[in-house]
Biopython code that builds the backbone (N, CA, C, O; Angstrom):
import numpy as np
from Bio.PDB.StructureBuilder import StructureBuilder

atoms = [
    (1, "MET", "N", (1.853, -0.244, -16.721)),
    (1, "MET", "CA", (0.541, 0.783, -16.474)),
    (1, "MET", "C", (-0.291, -0.133, -16.503)),
    (1, "MET", "O", (-0.390, -1.195, -17.119)),
    (2, "LEU", "N", (-1.316, 0.796, -15.220)),
    (2, "LEU", "CA", (-2.992, 0.111, -15.112)),
    (2, "LEU", "C", (-3.485, 0.695, -16.167)),
    (2, "LEU", "O", (-3.159, 1.790, -16.623)),
    (3, "SER", "N", (-4.280, -0.042, -16.561)),
    (3, "SER", "CA", (-5.528, 0.184, -17.298)),
    (3, "SER", "C", (-6.727, 1.121, -16.699)),
    (3, "SER", "O", (-7.032, 0.971, -15.516)),
    (4, "GLU", "N", (-7.375, 2.035, -17.458)),
    (4, "GLU", "CA", (-8.642, 2.556, -16.100)),
    (4, "GLU", "C", (-9.118, 1.702, -15.726)),
    (4, "GLU", "O", (-8.976, 1.829, -14.510)),
    (5, "SER", "N", (-9.828, 0.502, -15.955)),
    (5, "SER", "CA", (-10.672, -0.363, -15.046)),
    (5, "SER", "C", (-9.695, -0.444, -13.653)),
    (5, "SER", "O", (-9.870, -0.273, -12.446)),
    (6, "GLY", "N", (-8.823, -0.723, -14.339)),
    (6, "GLY", "CA", (-7.500, -0.797, -13.198)),
    (6, "GLY", "C", (-7.207, -0.128, -12.149)),
    (6, "GLY", "O", (-6.694, -0.589, -11.129)),
    (7, "VAL", "N", (-7.555, 1.117, -12.374)),
    (7, "VAL", "CA", (-7.048, 1.970, -11.499)),
    (7, "VAL", "C", (-8.346, 2.273, -10.777)),
    (7, "VAL", "O", (-8.285, 2.824, -9.678)),
    (8, "THR", "N", (-9.252, 2.027, -11.191)),
    (8, "THR", "CA", (-10.828, 2.118, -10.968)),
    (8, "THR", "C", (-10.794, 1.709, -9.812)),
    (8, "THR", "O", (-11.006, 2.366, -8.792)),
    (9, "GLN", "N", (-10.494, 0.465, -9.915)),
    (9, "GLN", "CA", (-10.416, -1.205, -9.160)),
    (9, "GLN", "C", (-9.015, -0.650, -7.912)),
    (9, "GLN", "O", (-8.966, -0.754, -6.686)),
    (10, "ILE", "N", (-8.747, -0.490, -8.184)),
    (10, "ILE", "CA", (-7.217, -0.092, -6.876)),
    (10, "ILE", "C", (-8.292, 1.194, -6.310)),
    (10, "ILE", "O", (-9.141, 0.951, -5.453)),
    (11, "GLU", "N", (-8.177, 2.133, -6.722)),
    (11, "GLU", "CA", (-9.033, 3.215, -5.826)),
    (11, "GLU", "C", (-10.320, 2.716, -4.890)),
    (11, "GLU", "O", (-10.563, 3.079, -3.740)),
    (12, "LYS", "N", (-11.054, 1.803, -5.693)),
    (12, "LYS", "CA", (-12.071, 1.290, -4.936)),
    (12, "LYS", "C", (-11.333, 0.480, -3.538)),
    (12, "LYS", "O", (-11.534, 1.008, -2.444)),
    (13, "ARG", "N", (-10.781, -0.353, -3.576)),
    (13, "ARG", "CA", (-10.300, -1.103, -2.654)),
    (13, "ARG", "C", (-9.406, 0.126, -2.035)),
    (13, "ARG", "O", (-9.533, 0.327, -0.827)),
    (14, "ILE", "N", (-8.780, 0.709, -2.555)),
    (14, "ILE", "CA", (-7.773, 1.713, -1.342)),
    (14, "ILE", "C", (-9.343, 2.436, -0.730)),
    (14, "ILE", "O", (-9.653, 2.037, 0.392)),
    (15, "GLN", "N", (-10.237, 3.366, -1.341)),
    (15, "GLN", "CA", (-11.342, 3.954, -0.382)),
    (15, "GLN", "C", (-12.006, 2.826, 0.671)),
    (15, "GLN", "O", (-12.553, 3.394, 1.616)),
    (16, "ARG", "N", (-12.072, 1.618, 0.720)),
    (16, "ARG", "CA", (-12.809, 0.774, 1.065)),
    (16, "ARG", "C", (-12.504, 0.511, 2.583)),
    (16, "ARG", "O", (-13.199, 0.454, 3.597)),
    (17, "ILE", "N", (-10.767, 0.335, 2.222)),
    (17, "ILE", "CA", (-10.089, -0.224, 3.600)),
    (17, "ILE", "C", (-9.928, 1.216, 4.138)),
    (17, "ILE", "O", (-10.047, 1.278, 5.362)),
    (18, "GLY", "N", (-9.671, 2.455, 3.477)),
    (18, "GLY", "CA", (-9.685, 3.732, 4.525)),
    (18, "GLY", "C", (-10.582, 4.132, 5.163)),
    (18, "GLY", "O", (-10.348, 4.972, 6.032)),
    (19, "ARG", "N", (-12.304, 3.522, 4.875)),
    (19, "ARG", "CA", (-13.320, 3.302, 5.738)),
    (19, "ARG", "C", (-13.130, 2.574, 6.737)),
    (19, "ARG", "O", (-13.166, 3.028, 7.881)),
    (20, "ASN", "N", (-12.839, 1.023, 6.393)),
    (20, "ASN", "CA", (-12.653, 0.220, 7.414)),
    (20, "ASN", "C", (-11.398, -0.374, 7.505)),
    (20, "ASN", "O", (-11.436, -1.596, 7.362)),
    (21, "PRO", "N", (-10.169, 0.163, 7.721)),
    (21, "PRO", "CA", (-9.192, -0.530, 8.343)),
    (21, "PRO", "C", (-8.922, -1.744, 9.478)),
    (21, "PRO", "O", (-7.915, -2.423, 9.679)),
    (22, "ARG", "N", (-9.637, -1.738, 9.835)),
    (22, "ARG", "CA", (-9.610, -3.118, 10.827)),
    (22, "ARG", "C", (-9.343, -4.595, 10.341)),
    (22, "ARG", "O", (-8.808, -5.538, 10.923)),
    (23, "ASN", "N", (-10.104, -4.440, 8.596)),
    (23, "ASN", "CA", (-10.625, -5.668, 8.204)),
    (23, "ASN", "C", (-10.141, -6.236, 7.281)),
    (23, "ASN", "O", (-10.752, -6.908, 6.450)),
    (24, "VAL", "N", (-8.559, -5.951, 7.342)),
    (24, "VAL", "CA", (-7.731, -5.814, 6.131)),
    (24, "VAL", "C", (-6.910, -7.222, 6.057)),
    (24, "VAL", "O", (-6.429, -7.576, 7.133)),
    (25, "SER", "N", (-6.674, -8.114, 4.886)),
    (25, "SER", "CA", (-5.836, -8.854, 4.532)),
    (25, "SER", "C", (-4.627, -8.609, 4.232)),
    (25, "SER", "O", (-4.418, -8.106, 3.128)),
    (26, "SER", "N", (-3.529, -8.884, 5.099)),
    (26, "SER", "CA", (-2.070, -8.948, 4.171)),
    (26, "SER", "C", (-2.162, -8.953, 2.922)),
    (26, "SER", "O", (-1.487, -8.097, 2.350)),
    (27, "GLU", "N", (-3.030, -9.915, 2.035)),
    (27, "GLU", "CA", (-2.763, -10.050, 0.521)),
    (27, "GLU", "C", (-2.952, -9.231, -0.240)),
    (27, "GLU", "O", (-2.235, -8.810, -1.147)),
    (28, "GLU", "N", (-4.463, -8.800, 0.253)),
    (28, "GLU", "CA", (-4.708, -7.777, -0.170)),
    (28, "GLU", "C", (-4.334, -6.227, -0.160)),
    (28, "GLU", "O", (-4.580, -5.457, -1.089)),
    (29, "LEU", "N", (-3.803, -5.945, 0.841)),
    (29, "LEU", "CA", (-3.067, -4.535, 0.930)),
    (29, "LEU", "C", (-1.649, -5.176, 0.522)),
    (29, "LEU", "O", (-0.792, -4.342, 0.812)),
    (30, "VAL", "N", (-1.146, -6.154, 0.047)),
    (30, "VAL", "CA", (0.182, -5.967, -1.039)),
    (30, "VAL", "C", (-0.195, -5.894, -2.174)),
    (30, "VAL", "O", (0.365, -5.264, -3.071)),
    (31, "ALA", "N", (-1.285, -6.594, -2.266)),
    (31, "ALA", "CA", (-1.609, -6.250, -4.062)),
    (31, "ALA", "C", (-2.018, -5.115, -3.922)),
    (31, "ALA", "O", (-2.465, -4.799, -5.025)),
    (32, "ILE", "N", (-2.161, -4.162, -3.121)),
    (32, "ILE", "CA", (-2.837, -2.934, -3.962)),
    (32, "ILE", "C", (-1.286, -2.192, -4.216)),
    (32, "ILE", "O", (-0.803, -1.693, -5.232)),
    (33, "LEU", "N", (-0.600, -2.396, -2.467)),
    (33, "LEU", "CA", (0.798, -1.414, -3.059)),
    (33, "LEU", "C", (1.733, -2.201, -4.088)),
    (33, "LEU", "O", (2.844, -1.705, -4.276)),
    (34, "THR", "N", (1.442, -3.248, -4.704)),
    (34, "THR", "CA", (2.415, -3.600, -6.005)),
    (34, "THR", "C", (1.386, -3.005, -6.884)),
    (34, "THR", "O", (1.738, -2.513, -7.956)),
    (35, "ALA", "N", (0.229, -3.006, -6.548)),
    (35, "ALA", "CA", (-0.334, -2.232, -8.072)),
    (35, "ALA", "C", (0.318, -0.924, -8.287)),
    (35, "ALA", "O", (0.483, -0.550, -9.449)),
    (36, "LEU", "N", (0.665, -0.264, -7.407)),
    (36, "LEU", "CA", (0.948, 1.238, -7.121)),
    (36, "LEU", "C", (2.344, 1.670, -7.288)),
    (36, "LEU", "O", (2.829, 2.782, -7.081)),
    (37, "GLY", "N", (2.957, 0.477, -7.742)),
    (37, "GLY", "CA", (4.682, 0.088, -7.777)),
    (37, "GLY", "C", (5.144, -0.187, -6.625)),
    (37, "GLY", "O", (6.017, -1.004, -6.918)),
    (38, "PHE", "N", (5.170, -0.076, -5.515)),
    (38, "PHE", "CA", (5.992, -0.607, -4.249)),
    (38, "PHE", "C", (6.580, -1.790, -4.550)),
    (38, "PHE", "O", (5.937, -2.805, -4.819)),
    (39, "ASP", "N", (7.909, -1.714, -4.519)),
    (39, "ASP", "CA", (8.962, -3.281, -4.665)),
    (39, "ASP", "C", (8.969, -4.010, -2.907)),
    (39, "ASP", "O", (9.276, -3.492, -1.833)),
    (40, "CYS", "N", (8.656, -4.911, -3.133)),
    (40, "CYS", "CA", (9.330, -6.005, -2.043)),
    (40, "CYS", "C", (10.367, -6.114, -1.146)),
    (40, "CYS", "O", (10.574, -7.299, -0.887)),
    (41, "ARG", "N", (11.262, -5.197, -0.442)),
    (41, "ARG", "CA", (12.500, -5.508, -0.340)),
    (41, "ARG", "C", (13.060, -6.872, 0.977)),
    (41, "ARG", "O", (14.057, -6.924, 1.697)),
    (42, "GLY", "N", (11.820, -7.855, 0.798)),
    (42, "GLY", "CA", (12.578, -8.603, 1.848)),
    (42, "GLY", "C", (11.943, -8.383, 2.613)),
    (42, "GLY", "O", (10.990, -7.609, 2.537)),
    (43, "GLY", "N", (12.445, -9.279, 4.001)),
    (43, "GLY", "CA", (12.295, -8.827, 4.993)),
    (43, "GLY", "C", (12.630, -10.126, 6.466)),
    (43, "GLY", "O", (13.549, -10.940, 6.362)),
    (44, "LYS", "N", (12.137, -10.100, 7.141)),
    (44, "LYS", "CA", (12.679, -11.023, 7.776)),
    (44, "LYS", "C", (11.096, -11.947, 8.620)),
    (44, "LYS", "O", (9.997, -11.407, 8.749)),
    (45, "GLY", "N", (11.386, -13.178, 9.005)),
    (45, "GLY", "CA", (10.021, -14.093, 9.346)),
    (45, "GLY", "C", (9.154, -13.627, 8.805)),
    (45, "GLY", "O", (9.384, -13.201, 7.674)),
    (46, "SER", "N", (8.108, -13.527, 9.228)),
    (46, "SER", "CA", (6.244, -13.348, 8.812)),
    (46, "SER", "C", (6.478, -11.956, 8.298)),
    (46, "SER", "O", (5.398, -11.396, 8.108)),
    (47, "HIS", "N", (7.619, -11.128, 7.977)),
    (47, "HIS", "CA", (7.126, -9.320, 7.466)),
    (47, "HIS", "C", (8.066, -9.259, 6.468)),
    (47, "HIS", "O", (9.117, -9.892, 6.564)),
    (48, "ARG", "N", (7.832, -8.635, 5.611)),
    (48, "ARG", "CA", (7.790, -8.059, 4.255)),
    (48, "ARG", "C", (7.851, -6.502, 4.348)),
    (48, "ARG", "O", (7.072, -5.758, 4.944)),
    (49, "CYS", "N", (9.124, -6.134, 3.510)),
    (49, "CYS", "CA", (9.459, -4.462, 3.827)),
    (49, "CYS", "C", (8.942, -3.837, 2.107)),
    (49, "CYS", "O", (9.226, -4.521, 1.125)),
    (50, "TYR", "N", (8.381, -2.848, 1.993)),
    (50, "TYR", "CA", (7.811, -2.526, 0.897)),
    (50, "TYR", "C", (8.433, -1.090, 0.244)),
    (50, "TYR", "O", (8.225, -0.260, 1.129)),
    (51, "ARG", "N", (8.942, -0.569, -0.625)),
    (51, "ARG", "CA", (9.509, 0.820, -0.848)),
    (51, "ARG", "C", (9.199, 1.313, -2.060)),
    (51, "ARG", "O", (8.960, 0.460, -2.915)),
    (52, "HIS", "N", (9.120, 2.691, -2.455)),
    (52, "HIS", "CA", (8.461, 2.791, -3.413)),
    (52, "HIS", "C", (9.917, 3.997, -3.889)),
    (52, "HIS", "O", (10.667, 4.653, -3.166)),
    (53, "PRO", "N", (9.842, 3.889, -5.187)),
    (53, "PRO", "CA", (11.104, 4.746, -5.958)),
    (53, "PRO", "C", (10.981, 6.575, -5.728)),
    (53, "PRO", "O", (11.869, 7.425, -5.668)),
    (54, "ASN", "N", (9.291, 6.703, -5.628)),
    (54, "ASN", "CA", (9.229, 8.490, -5.364)),
    (54, "ASN", "C", (9.172, 8.911, -4.281)),
    (54, "ASN", "O", (9.077, 10.088, -3.930)),
    (55, "LEU", "N", (9.254, 7.531, -3.360)),
    (55, "LEU", "CA", (9.584, 7.871, -1.479)),
    (55, "LEU", "C", (10.239, 7.652, -1.081)),
    (55, "LEU", "O", (10.254, 6.484, -0.692)),
    (56, "PRO", "N", (11.125, 8.300, -0.852)),
    (56, "PRO", "CA", (13.024, 7.724, -0.215)),
    (56, "PRO", "C", (12.543, 8.452, 1.139)),
    (56, "PRO", "O", (11.956, 9.492, 1.439)),
    (57, "GLY", "N", (13.110, 7.345, 1.793)),
    (57, "GLY", "CA", (13.205, 7.022, 3.280)),
    (57, "GLY", "C", (11.498, 7.064, 3.877)),
    (57, "GLY", "O", (10.854, 7.525, 4.819)),
    (58, "VAL", "N", (11.336, 6.403, 2.861)),
    (58, "VAL", "CA", (9.726, 5.593, 3.547)),
    (58, "VAL", "C", (9.704, 3.812, 3.180)),
    (58, "VAL", "O", (9.883, 3.130, 2.171)),
    (59, "LEU", "N", (9.391, 3.562, 4.567)),
    (59, "LEU", "CA", (9.463, 1.865, 4.526)),
    (59, "LEU", "C", (9.166, 1.303, 5.084)),
    (59, "LEU", "O", (9.715, 1.120, 6.170)),
    (60, "LEU", "N", (7.803, 0.490, 4.584)),
    (60, "LEU", "CA", (6.410, -0.171, 5.111)),
    (60, "LEU", "C", (6.872, -1.280, 5.529)),
    (60, "LEU", "O", (7.630, -1.911, 4.792)),
    (61, "THR", "N", (6.632, -1.624, 6.413)),
    (61, "THR", "CA", (6.574, -3.171, 6.960)),
    (61, "THR", "C", (5.191, -3.531, 7.029)),
    (61, "THR", "O", (4.338, -2.763, 7.473)),
    (62, "VAL", "N", (4.834, -5.228, 6.395)),
    (62, "VAL", "CA", (3.722, -5.547, 6.122)),
    (62, "VAL", "C", (4.385, -7.298, 6.713)),
    (62, "VAL", "O", (5.259, -8.099, 6.380)),
    (63, "PRO", "N", (2.963, -7.119, 8.085)),
    (63, "PRO", "CA", (3.384, -8.488, 8.104)),
    (63, "PRO", "C", (2.290, -9.294, 7.518)),
    (63, "PRO", "O", (1.181, -8.781, 7.372)),
    (64, "MET", "N", (2.496, -10.392, 7.207)),
    (64, "MET", "CA", (1.967, -11.313, 6.010)),
    (64, "MET", "C", (0.863, -12.240, 7.844)),
    (64, "MET", "O", (1.195, -13.145, 8.609)),
    (65, "GLN", "N", (-0.072, -11.578, 7.789)),
    (65, "GLN", "CA", (-0.938, -12.205, 9.333)),
    (65, "GLN", "C", (-2.175, -11.271, 8.364)),
    (65, "GLN", "O", (-2.192, -10.439, 7.456)),
    (66, "THR", "N", (-3.352, -12.201, 9.430)),
    (66, "THR", "CA", (-4.718, -12.290, 8.596)),
    (66, "THR", "C", (-5.992, -11.529, 10.055)),
    (66, "THR", "O", (-6.711, -12.377, 10.584)),
    (67, "PRO", "N", (-6.061, -10.884, 10.273)),
    (67, "PRO", "CA", (-6.446, -9.629, 9.705)),
    (67, "PRO", "C", (-5.346, -8.654, 10.221)),
    (67, "PRO", "O", (-4.969, -8.713, 11.391)),
    (68, "LEU", "N", (-4.871, -7.818, 9.392)),
    (68, "LEU", "CA", (-3.287, -6.531, 10.128)),
    (68, "LEU", "C", (-4.057, -6.193, 10.929)),
    (68, "LEU", "O", (-5.277, -6.168, 10.763)),
    (69, "ARG", "N", (-3.263, -5.776, 12.254)),
    (69, "ARG", "CA", (-3.424, -4.828, 12.684)),
    (69, "ARG", "C", (-3.513, -3.431, 12.160)),
    (69, "ARG", "O", (-2.910, -3.290, 11.096)),
    (70, "ARG", "N", (-4.196, -2.189, 12.696)),
    (70, "ARG", "CA", (-4.507, -1.224, 11.900)),
    (70, "ARG", "C", (-3.874, -0.375, 11.924)),
    (70, "ARG", "O", (-4.291, 0.579, 11.267)),
    (71, "VAL", "N", (-2.501, -0.182, 12.675)),
    (71, "VAL", "CA", (-1.860, 0.572, 12.215)),
    (71, "VAL", "C", (-0.744, 0.331, 11.346)),
    (71, "VAL", "O", (-0.107, 1.324, 10.995)),
    (72, "TYR", "N", (-0.372, -0.842, 10.916)),
    (72, "TYR", "CA", (-0.272, -1.392, 9.341)),
    (72, "TYR", "C", (-1.061, -0.737, 8.454)),
    (72, "TYR", "O", (-0.453, -0.087, 7.603)),
    (73, "VAL", "N", (-2.018, -0.729, 8.421)),
    (73, "VAL", "CA", (-3.124, -0.231, 7.660)),
    (73, "VAL", "C", (-3.068, 1.163, 7.252)),
    (73, "VAL", "O", (-2.923, 1.613, 6.115)),
    (74, "LEU", "N", (-3.232, 1.894, 8.570)),
    (74, "LEU", "CA", (-2.957, 3.430, 8.616)),
    (74, "LEU", "C", (-1.209, 3.994, 8.072)),
    (74, "LEU", "O", (-1.141, 5.183, 7.761)),
    (75, "GLN", "N", (-0.223, 3.366, 8.000)),
    (75, "GLN", "CA", (0.471, 3.480, 7.918)),
    (75, "GLN", "C", (0.947, 3.779, 5.910)),
    (75, "GLN", "O", (1.507, 4.497, 5.082)),
    (76, "SER", "N", (0.089, 2.445, 6.196)),
    (76, "SER", "CA", (0.304, 1.971, 4.308)),
    (76, "SER", "C", (-0.892, 3.130, 2.968)),
    (76, "SER", "O", (-0.758, 3.209, 1.747)),
    (77, "LEU", "N", (-1.876, 3.787, 3.815)),
    (77, "LEU", "CA", (-2.788, 4.626, 3.649)),
    (77, "LEU", "C", (-2.017, 5.735, 3.318)),
    (77, "LEU", "O", (-2.107, 6.437, 2.311)),
    (78, "ASN", "N", (-1.018, 5.856, 4.545)),
    (78, "ASN", "CA", (-0.293, 7.446, 4.832)),
    (78, "ASN", "C", (0.414, 7.145, 3.351)),
    (78, "ASN", "O", (0.233, 7.595, 2.219)),
    (79, "ALA", "N", (0.946, 6.557, 3.698)),
    (79, "ALA", "CA", (2.113, 6.313, 2.404)),
    (79, "ALA", "C", (1.652, 6.316, 1.020)),
    (79, "ALA", "O", (2.161, 7.085, 0.204)),
    (80, "ILE", "N", (0.898, 5.659, 0.763)),
    (80, "ILE", "CA", (-0.224, 6.140, -0.655)),
    (80, "ILE", "C", (-0.315, 7.364, -0.690)),
    (80, "ILE", "O", (0.523, 7.911, -1.406)),
    (81, "HIS", "N", (-1.254, 8.210, -0.017)),
    (81, "HIS", "CA", (-1.522, 10.098, -0.092)),
    (81, "HIS", "C", (-0.398, 10.127, -0.377)),
    (81, "HIS", "O", (-0.303, 10.117, -1.604)),
    (82, "ARG", "N", (0.464, 10.156, 0.061)),
    (82, "ARG", "CA", (1.958, 10.779, 0.453)),
    (82, "ARG", "C", (2.424, 10.525, -1.486)),
    (82, "ARG", "O", (2.718, 11.566, -2.075)),
    (83, "LEU", "N", (2.452, 9.455, -2.156)),
    (83, "LEU", "CA", (3.221, 9.120, -2.986)),
    (83, "LEU", "C", (2.084, 9.935, -4.129)),
    (83, "LEU", "O", (2.560, 10.472, -5.129)),
    (84, "ARG", "N", (0.932, 9.957, -3.936)),
    (84, "ARG", "CA", (-0.064, 10.297, -4.656)),
    (84, "ARG", "C", (0.211, 12.117, -4.740)),
    (84, "ARG", "O", (0.030, 12.665, -5.827)),
    (85, "GLU", "N", (0.667, 12.990, -3.470)),
    (85, "GLU", "CA", (0.959, 14.480, -3.617)),
    (85, "GLU", "C", (2.144, 14.112, -4.503)),
    (85, "GLU", "O", (2.228, 14.686, -5.589)),
    (86, "VAL", "N", (3.042, 13.246, -4.169)),
    (86, "VAL", "CA", (3.960, 13.509, -5.009)),
    (86, "VAL", "C", (3.902, 13.077, -6.653)),
    (86, "VAL", "O", (4.769, 13.713, -7.253)),
    (87, "MET", "N", (3.508, 12.617, -7.116)),
    (87, "MET", "CA", (3.152, 12.286, -8.269)),
    (87, "MET", "C", (2.487, 13.588, -8.877)),
    (87, "MET", "O", (2.930, 14.297, -9.781)),
    (88, "ASP", "N", (1.391, 13.716, -8.204)),
    (88, "ASP", "CA", (1.031, 15.548, -8.537)),
    (88, "ASP", "C", (1.549, 16.637, -8.431)),
    (88, "ASP", "O", (1.267, 17.721, -8.942)),
    (89, "ASP", "N", (2.466, 16.273, -7.626)),
    (89, "ASP", "CA", (3.622, 17.406, -8.144)),
    (89, "ASP", "C", (4.361, 17.677, -9.576)),
    (89, "ASP", "O", (4.741, 18.655, -10.220)),
    (90, "ASP", "N", (4.347, 15.881, -9.742)),
    (90, "ASP", "CA", (5.459, 16.062, -10.588)),
    (90, "ASP", "C", (4.654, 16.232, -12.001)),
    (90, "ASP", "O", (5.243, 16.239, -13.082)),
    (91, "GLU", "N", (3.297, 16.362, -11.873)),
    (91, "GLU", "CA", (2.762, 16.425, -13.361)),
    (91, "GLU", "C", (2.935, 18.129, -13.515)),
    (91, "GLU", "O", (2.626, 18.688, -14.567)),
]
sb = StructureBuilder()
sb.init_structure("model")
sb.init_model(0)
sb.init_chain("A")
sb.init_seg("    ")
for serial, (resi, resn, name, xyz) in enumerate(atoms, 1):
    if name == "N":
        sb.init_residue(resn, " ", resi, " ")
    sb.init_atom(name, np.array(xyz, "f"), 0.0, 1.0, " ", f" {name:<3s}", serial, name[0])
structure = sb.get_structure()
């Protein structure tokens, strides 16, 4: 479980990449996804696939390149927002 300050740091990072999805490193995006509970499911070559147990059917592909193309960042942000909706519904 993340501490209060850990949640705040992750939230700040998500907001920052939401404002500017063009200059995001793969390491930063992977750190955010991992902190939110996404699991790496392997991949091929320089790409890694991430899934979350609360989002069945959602598979995020993250290439290990910097900076990431905007489409990968936006797909990840959409999955994060969907995860929040699912978590809010469970409460």
